[in-house]
C-alpha positions as CSV (number, residue, x, y, z in Angstrom):
1,X,0.1,0.0,-0.1
2,X,1.4,3.4,-0.9
3,X,1.8,5.9,1.8
4,X,-0.4,9.1,1.6
5,X,1.5,12.5,1.8
6,X,0.0,15.3,3.9
7,X,0.0,18.8,2.5
8,X,-0.7,21.6,4.8
9,X,-0.2,25.4,5.0
10,X,0.5,27.1,8.3
11,X,-2.6,29.2,9.2
12,X,-0.6,31.8,10.6
13,X,2.2,32.3,7.9
14,X,0.6,30.6,4.9
15,X,4.0,28.9,4.5
16,X,4.1,25.0,3.7
17,X,4.6,23.0,6.5
18,X,7.5,20.9,5.6
19,X,7.6,18.6,8.6
20,X,4.0,17.2,9.1
21,X,5.0,14.7,11.9
22,X,4.4,17.8,14.2
23,X,1.5,19.7,12.6
24,X,-1.0,20.9,15.2
25,X,-4.8,21.6,14.4
26,X,-7.3,23.7,15.6
27,X,-11.2,23.2,14.5
28,X,-13.3,26.0,14.8
29,X,-17.2,25.6,15.4
30,X,-19.0,26.3,11.8
31,X,-15.9,26.6,9.9
32,X,-15.5,23.9,7.2
33,X,-11.8,23.3,7.5
34,X,-9.3,22.5,10.1
35,X,-6.4,25.0,10.5
36,X,-3.0,23.5,10.5
37,X,0.1,24.9,12.5
38,X,3.6,24.1,12.3
39,X,4.1,25.7,15.9
40,X,2.6,27.9,18.4
41,X,-0.9,26.3,18.1
42,X,-1.7,27.5,21.6
43,X,-1.0,30.9,20.8
44,X,-3.2,30.6,17.7
45,X,-5.9,29.1,20.0
46,X,-5.6,32.3,22.3
47,X,-5.7,34.6,19.3
48,X,-9.0,33.0,18.1
49,X,-10.8,33.6,21.6
50,X,-13.6,35.4,19.9
51,X,-14.6,32.2,18.0
52,X,-15.7,28.8,19.5
53,X,-12.8,26.4,19.3
54,X,-14.1,22.9,19.0
55,X,-11.0,21.1,19.5
56,X,-7.3,21.6,19.6
57,X,-4.9,18.8,18.6
58,X,-1.3,18.6,19.2
59,X,1.2,15.8,18.5
60,X,3.1,13.9,21.2
61,X,6.6,15.1,21.2
62,X,8.1,11.6,21.8
63,X,5.8,9.2,19.5
64,X,4.2,11.8,17.2
65,X,0.6,10.6,17.9
66,X,-2.2,13.1,17.8
67,X,-3.5,14.2,21.2
68,X,-6.2,16.3,22.5
69,X,-4.3,19.3,23.7
70,X,-6.7,19.4,26.7
71,X,-5.7,15.9,27.7
72,X,-1.9,16.6,27.1
73,X,1.0,17.7,29.4
74,X,3.4,20.1,28.2
75,X,6.9,20.9,29.0
76,X,7.8,24.8,28.5
77,X,11.6,25.1,27.9
78,X,13.6,27.9,29.0
79,X,13.4,29.5,25.6
80,X,9.6,29.2,25.7
81,X,9.1,26.2,23.4
82,X,6.3,24.0,24.4
83,X,6.4,20.0,23.9
84,X,3.3,18.2,24.3
85,X,3.3,14.7,25.8
86,X,0.6,12.3,26.7
87,X,1.6,10.9,30.1
88,X,2.7,13.1,33.0
89,X,5.4,10.7,34.1
90,X,7.0,11.0,30.6
91,X,6.5,14.9,30.6
92,X,8.4,15.0,34.0
93,X,11.3,12.8,32.6
94,X,11.2,15.0,29.4
95,X,11.6,18.1,31.5
96,X,14.5,16.7,33.8
97,X,16.5,15.8,30.5
98,X,15.7,18.7,28.4
99,X,15.0,21.5,30.9
100,X,11.9,23.2,31.5
101,X,8.5,23.3,33.4
102,X,5.8,21.0,33.2
103,X,2.5,22.3,32.7
104,X,-1.2,21.3,32.1
105,X,-3.2,22.5,29.2
106,X,-4.7,25.4,31.0
107,X,-0.9,26.5,32.3
108,X,0.6,26.1,28.9
109,X,-2.2,28.3,27.3
110,X,-1.7,30.8,30.1
111,X,1.9,30.8,29.5
112,X,1.5,31.5,25.8
113,X,-1.1,34.3,26.5
114,X,1.3,36.0,28.9
115,X,4.0,36.3,26.3
116,X,2.0,37.8,23.6
């Protein structure tokens, strides 16, 4: 079976997303298409605060599987990058190895809003 290629443009910049293994998505109520992001999906979600967001998807930093952002844990690195990970214990290990602070979805979203 042939593999399918995914083609997506970043909703913020309009640039092609070249590494689709880390693409994040926002589905907005009553909009026909999903919005794709190469990074900063939580910032994009915060900027769309006037619209009803149905779901935000992120990809697990270790495995690449798609996660509901609200159910993921995040590590905010010293330079502000957010890495999503499914399990809290794996997130804590990632944090110890790479540096950074463990946050839940609300904490990660609030951290992004604070630096806007």
